[in-house]
Every structure is written in structure tokens, then in C-alpha cells.
N, C-alpha and C positions, 0 to 999 in steps of 0.2 A: 504494500500500500504506500502511495506517495505521502510525503510529509505534509502535502496540502490538506489531507484528511485530518491532520492532527488538530486543526482548529474547528473541525466539525463534530457534532454529536455522533457517537459511534454505536452500532448495534451488532450483536453477535448473530452469526448464521452458523448453525450446527447441523451436521449430519452424522449418523451413526452406522457402524458396521458391527453387528452383534453376532458373535460366534456361539452357537448353541450345540452342545453335545446331545445327540439323539440317543434315546434309551433303547439299545439293542444288546443282545447277548454277545454278539461277536462284532469284530471290526468291519469296516466298510468294504475292504478289498481282500480280506484274508479271514481265516477261521480262528484267529487268536481271541481269547476272551476279553471282554471289556470290564469284567468284574475284578479290578485290580486295587480296590480300596486298601486292603490290608496286605497286599502282596509285596514281596521283596522287589526292589528296583530291578528292572530289566529282566523280569521273569515271565511277563505276559506279552512277548513280542516275537517276531520272526524276521527273516530277511526281507520278506515282502512289505511288512509294516514299517520297517525302519530304514534299511540302507541299500536294498538291492533293486535296481531298475530292471534286472533281467528276469525276475519272477513274475509270471503273468497274473494279473489281478482278475477278480470276478466281483460283481456288484452284490451288495447286501440288499435283498429284497425288502427287508424290514425298514431299512433306512430310506429307501425310495418311497415306500408307503407313508412313512412319517412325513416326508417332505411334501407329498401330495396333500395329506391332511392339513398341514400347515397352510399350504396354498389356498385350500378351500376356506379355511378360517380367516385368511387375510383378503378374501375376495379377489385373489390374484388370477391372472391368466396362466393356464397350464398348457404348454404346447403339446403337439402330437408326439414329438420326439425330443429327446434331450441328449446331449453328448458331453463327454469328459475331455479335458485338456490337461496338458502338463504346464504348470506354472514354474518356470525355472529360476531358482535361486538357491544359494548355499547358506546354511546356517547350522550350527552344531546339533540342533534338535531335529534336523531333516538332512542327514548326510548324503542321501542318494542324489541330492542336488535339484530335486523338483518336487512339487506337490501336485497330486491329482485333484483337480477341481473342475468347475464348469466355467466356461468363458462366454461365448457368444450365444449359447442356447441354454440358459439357466432353467431349472425346473419350475420356478415361479417368477412371474413378471407382472409389474404394474398392479400392485395390491395397495391396501390401505388398512390403517388401524385407528379407530376412534379413541381418543384419550381425554380424560377430564383433568384439568389442573385447576383446583379450587372450583370456581363457578364457571370456568371457561371450558368450552369443548373444542378440541383440536383434532383435525383429521390429518394424520401423518401418512404421507405417501411412502409406499414400499417400492423402491426401484426394482429390486430383484431379491430372490432368495435362492441360493444354489448349494448343492452338495459338494463336500470335499472331505479330505482326510485331515485329522488333527495331527500336528507334529508332536514330538515328545515334549517333556517339561524340563525346565532348567531350575536348578536349586543353587542359589548364590550363597556361598558360605562366607561368613565373616563380614557381611555388609549387603548393600543393594547392588543393582546391576553395574553401577559405576564405581563402587568402592569395595566389592567383594575380594577376598583373598584368592578364591578360586571358585569354579562353577562345576557342579555335577550335572550329568545328563541322565534322565530316566526315560526309556523308550516304551514304558508300559502304556502310556497314553497315545503313542504314535499309532495312527490308523483308526482311532475311534471316529465313528461317523459324526461329521459336523454339518450343520446347515448355517450358512452365513447370510444374515438378513441385512440388506443394505437399504437405508432409508433415503428419501429425498432430503435436501437441506432445509427441512421444514421447522426445525426447532429454533426458538428465539431466546431461550434462557436455560440455564442448567437445571432448574426445577422441572421444566417440561421433559427433559431427557429422563429424569428419575421417574416421573409419572409414567412415561412410555414404557420403560423397562419393567416396572411393576405390572403394568397391564399386559405386556407381552408375556412375561413369565406366568401370569395367571392363565392366559390362553393356552400356553404350552402345557401346563399341568392339567388343564381340563381335557386336552387332547390325549393325554397319557403317553406323550412321546419324549418326556423330559423328566429328569430327576434332579431337583435342586440340591440334594445332599451330596451328589457326586462332585469330587474335587475338579475344579476347572469347568464346571458344567455350563457356565455362562460367562463370556468374556467380551469386553467392549473395546473397540477402537473408535475414537471420536475425532471428527474433522471439524475444525473451527476456523472461521474467518471473521474479522472485524471490518464492517463496511459502514459507509455513511448511513445514518439512521433513515434518511429519506429514501434509501434504496430498498428497504425491507417491506414496504407495503405491497402486498400481492406477491407474484412470482419473482424470484430473484434472477436477474440477468446473469448469464454465465460469464460474460465479459467482466462484470463487477466482481464476481467471485475470483476469477483468475487474477485480477489486479490486486486482490487482497492477500495473496500469498498464503494459501491454506496451510494450516499446521495440523498434523495428525498426532493425537495422544493415544498411546498404546498401553496394553496390559492393565486395563481397568477390570476389576473382578466383582463389582457389586453396584447396586443402584445408588447407594450413598456415595461410593467411590466415584461414580460417574459425575454426580452433582458436584462433589468437592473438587475433582480434577478440572472440570470445566469452569467452575467459579474461579479457581486459581489462574487458569489459562486466560480467561477473559480479562482479569485484572492485569496479568503480566503483559498481554498484548496491548491493552489500552494504555498502560503506562509507557510502554516502548514508543507507541505512536505519538503520544502527547509530548514525549521528549525529543521528537524529531528523528527517531530511529526506524529503520525498515524492520518489518516482521519477516524473519527468515521462513522460507518454505522448507519445512523439515519434519522429521518424525521425532517425537519426544516420548519419554517413558514417565509414567505416573508412579512416583515413589510414595506409596501410601503411608509408610512409617514417618516420613518427613513432611508429608502434605505438600509436595512440590512436584513439578515436572522438570525433567532434565533432558538435554539434547542427546539423541542417539545417533542420528545420521541425517544426511540430506534426504528429502522425500523422493522416493522412486517414482518414475513415470511408468505408464502401462507398458510402453515399448521395452522397458528394461527387463521385463519378465519373459519375453520371447515365447509367448503362448503358442503351442501347436497341439493338434488333436491327438489324443491317446489312441494309438493304433490297436492296442490289445483289448480295448473295451468297445464293443459295438454300441451304436446308438440305442438308447432306451426308448421303447415305444410306451408312452404313458397316457395316451389320449383316453383310453377306456377306464383307467384307474380312477379318474376324477368322478366318473359316473357311478362306479361300483363301490368306492370307499365311502363310508358314512362317518360323520363326525358327531360328537355329542352336542347337546345343548350348551352353548357357550355362556360365559359369565353375564354379559349384558342382557341376553335374552332371558336367562334364568332370573336375574334381578327383576326384570319387568314382569315376568310371570308370577313371581312371589308376591309382588305388590297387588296384582290383579286377583290372583287365586286365593291368597291368604289374608289380604288386607293389611299387609305389613307396610310400615313406614320405609322411606328410601334408606334411612340409616340402618334399620334392622335388616332389610333385604341385602344391603351391601355387606354387612357383617356375615350374614348367613350364606353368602356366595363367595366368601373370600378364598375358599378352596373347594374343590369338588367334593372332598370328603366331608367337609362341614355341611355343605348343601345336601348331600345325600343323607347324612345323619338326621338333619332337621326334618327332611321330608318323611323319613321312616317314622319319626315320632309323631309328626303332624297327621299322619294317616290314622293313628290310633287315638290321639288326644287332641284337645283344643289347640289350634295353631298358635294362639297368643301365648298359651302356657309353654308350648314347645319352643317358641321363639325366645321367650324370656329365659328358659333353662339352657338353651344352646348358645344364644348370642351373648347373653349377659353373665349368667352364672358359670356355665362350663368354660366358655372361652376366657372369661375373666380370670378364673382360677388357673387355667392352663397357662395363660400369658404370665401370670405372677410367678409360675414355676419354670418359665422358659420351656414349655412343652407345647406340642401340637396335637391336633386330633388324631393324627396318624400314630402317636404314641399309645393310643388306647385301642389299637387294633386287637380284635379278639375279645374285647370287653364291652362292646356296644350294648349287648343285652343287659348288662349290669346297670348301665347308665339309663337305659330305657326303663328298667325296673324302678330306679330312683324317681323318675318322673311319674311313674304309675303310683308310687306311694303317696306322692303329693296330690295327684289328680283324684285318687280314691280317698283322700282325706284321712290317711292312716298316720301321717306325721305332719307336723307343721312345716311350712315352707322355710321358716327361719332355721329349724333344726336340720332340715334336709340340706340347706345351703351351707350353714356354718359348721355342722358336725359331720353329717354323713358324707357329703361330697368331698370334703377335705380329707377325711380318713380314707375314702376310696382312692384318692389321688396319692396321698402320702404313704399309706400303709398297704395299698392294694387290696383292701377289704371289700367284701360284697355288701351291698346296701342292707339287706335283711340282717346280716350278722352284726352290723354296726347298730342298727335300731335295737336289736335284742340286747347287745352288750351294754349299750348306754341307756337302756330303758326309755326309749324315745317315743314309744307308742302314745297316741293321743289320749289324754285323760277323758273319761266318760263325762257325759253331760251333767249327771248329778254331782260328780266331784267338782266340776268347774263351777256349778251354781253354788255349792257349799263354800268354795274358796272365794267367790265374789262376795257372799254375805259376810264371811269372816273379815275380808279386807275392809268392807264398809264399817263393820262394828269396831275394828281395831284402829281406825284412822279418822276420828271425828273432825280433826282440823282440816284434812283434805276434803272431806265431805262438805264442810262449811264453805271452804274456798270455792268448790264447784258450784254450790248453790248461790254463791255471790257472783257468779259469772266468770270464774277463773278456769278457762278451758285446760290449762296446763295441769290442773289437779287430776283430771281424768287419766292423764298419762302416768302419773304417780301411782294411782290405784291399779291401773292395768299392770304396771310393773310388780306390784305387790301380789296380784293374783298369779302372774307368771312365775314368780318366785315360789309360791305355795304349790304350784302344779309342776314344778321342776322344768318349766319351759315347754311342757308338752301340750298346753292349751293353745288354741288359735287366738292370736291377739285381737283380730277383728271381731271374733265372736265374744271375747271377754269385754271388749269396749261396748258392744251392743248390750250385753247383759248388765253391765254396770249402769249404763244410761237408763235402762228399763227400771232398775231398782231405784235409782236416785231421782228419776223424774216422776215417780208415782205420787 
């Protein structure tokens, strides 16, 4: 960007390249297992996956199906056929000297993803999404990429199926990129093609240019972007990291321009531990990669797959349906569709019990307690029947909601106990009507001052009396019922 722009208001123009590992049992071009989470380094690899261009590849059908499902979810064009190319470059994590990827015939083209940022709706264009193989992983020992004593290479990850999602330069702020990544990850999880727990499952490269603010209304002119000397920030591994890296880079570039310095067209590394970007190399151009078609992989005919493969109901559609079908607020519907597992669990309960009760127990009580413990609904796998039983105890009026929430639910999560066992051990069964009535009468007789305060219009006194009754019944009475019985007695 020329120094002339230093005196103008500047705006950020950002595009993303999101690398997503696809959830398959084997790698994309060989039979090596992708389940290497606890494996010793370099034990889940072979010559085809890591370093030998002479071994003939074959495509993983599961990876292709996953890419087609993603294309449908992104409303993308899926061509009749797609091909693979060699992208030529040498780096320690890809010693064969090229990466198998897709170049001029990607499997997904011209899609979109709607994103909400606070009260704003943004439609982010998806230029393309293409299949490729993941390189290995580097472990920098004794520092970061520019300060490490030495670097180890692990090829267990090499060859894992990747889909690279390339957006249009539609982002105007770092917080929009974070919202997009969260939404994208949500869609990927609903499709069942992605595991967020896998190491390196989602990695982001961000391209950022600072342009005169007057140029960002509507579509960005390519000449304006070229004049701005785009910078690429690599190795971002989280939504939060993307927002932080881009916020840093916006400030760095803005300061450079305002001081009359050119912004270099370069590739920079995001050092999360220091919260800065550092220069890696000058930015490569497309011609530097010398793409040519991979002769050992025939074109993939995928036209019929789009029609045959079905995708599940996606988050936005499910939120809308939850509002219409169950009468839920937008906030409750959003919580209950945060993951497919949460949504499925809610619907399973709502089929048997009142939807409002089901929503309260899943969205507020259960998710609140799980978040406090840094747990997720997936940690309860195999125990959903127990938590449904807890809702049943409340719905059938066998225990108070307070005891269910503050005692039973917490012991279920902390101790792994079954709900009925907790109720029995803690003697939480609801007190009978006659016992509650007797406790109400005793509380009135024993607290004449509170009774007088109530009769003089002090509404707070009734809460004191409710507390006395709850204490007498060991917390097993229903507070609402107690409140009503007290008022009946006192208002006679």
C-alpha cells in the first residue's frame, strides 16, 4: 500500500483458508490408520503417506463422501468430475516434495455460509473447498518456530484427509472470523465428518489487507487488494487464536502504514504463546507451486453423489424448528442446538415430557453444571437414560426441583451415581401432604413476629416462613406448594 493511504481511514479485508481434518478410519491415499492420538511418533505412516512419490495412491471413498456432504451444507456447486494435482514444494513435514491436492477442479465451488455477529447477519462466500492430504507435524523444542533449539518431525498425521475451505475476502473484522469459525465447526459436527478433539483437526491461515475505508462498501476490487500487499498469517489453531492473531495483525499493519512504511507481502507465523506474528518468508505466488495433474489418480466422477448422499438437519434449520414446534425462545433454541448431541438429547426428553421442562433441564440445569465442570454432553455417553430418569422424577412430582438440581444432578455428575440411588441415600422423596400441612401450622405457631409482619403487608415475611417449613421437611416439600398453603392459612 502506498504511503498516500497513511492519511486515510483504513479498513481490514480478510479472507480465510480453513484446513479441516475429515473423520475417516484411514488416510486419504493409503491404508494407514488415522487413529494416532496416543501412538508413538512415526508409527502410523508408510512410504506413500510421507516420503515416496513412487507408491501409487488410491482415493479414500469416505473422504470424498464427506466433502460432498460439506458441499451440500454450504450450498456449493459440485461438478460432475473432480481431479487431483501435485502441488510442488519442499518442507520437512512433506519430504516427497509435493502435496496431493485439487487445483482447477475442486470438489466444491461457489458456496456460502450465513453467520450472525451480535445482531448482524453476514453471508460469507465460499470460493472453493477441495480435498488434499495433510502433511506431518512439527514439534519445536526449546522455543517457537523462530527460537527453537531444534525441531522434531512426526509423520503420523501425514496423509490424513483434509478439506481446505477457502472463503471470499468477505470479513471486515477479527470478531467476524471467530463467529464464522464457530458456525463452520458447528456445521461440520452436525454432518458427522469432523472430530474437534483430534489434534490439529482445524487449522486456519488468514489473509489480511488494509485498504482505504471507502473501498470496502460492497464488493472489493481486486486491483485495490493487490495494491494493499496481502499478508498471510499461518498456523492458527482455534477460533480465539484467529481473532487474536488478526487483531494483532490489523494493529501492526495500521501502525506501519501510518508511519509511512510499506506493508510487506509475506507469510507470517502466529506465535500464540507470545501473542504476536513473526515473519516466515516472502509470500509465494501460485506459479511457484508448479501444479500438474496427478497421473496415478483418475478423475473422480461425483455428479451422482450429491443426489444420493443425504445430510442431517443443520443447526439453523433445527433452531427455527425448535422455536416453531416447541415454542422455545431464540436463546433457548440456540443453547439446545449448540451441538447435535445436545439437540438430540433434548428432543428425546421432549417426546416424553413437557418441552418447557425438558428445555429448562437440558439448556439451563444440565448444560450449566457441565460447563462448570468443563464437561460436554458427549461425556455422558451411555448414561442418557439416567438423566432422563432424573427429569421423570421431577415431572412425576417425586422430588422437588431444587433437590433434583442441587443434590441429585450434582452427585450424578461428581460421583457417577444413579438418580434413584441418590434420592434413597439422601432421603429426598417428597414429604406427604399431611406432613407438609403439619409443618406449615407449626411454622405459623412458632413465629408470631413473622406472622404479624405478613399481616402488616411485609411480603418478605412469607419467604421466612417458607424457609422454616422447608427446614422442618428436610427440603423435601415443594416451595411453591408451601407458599400457597401458608397464604391459605394466614389469609383466613
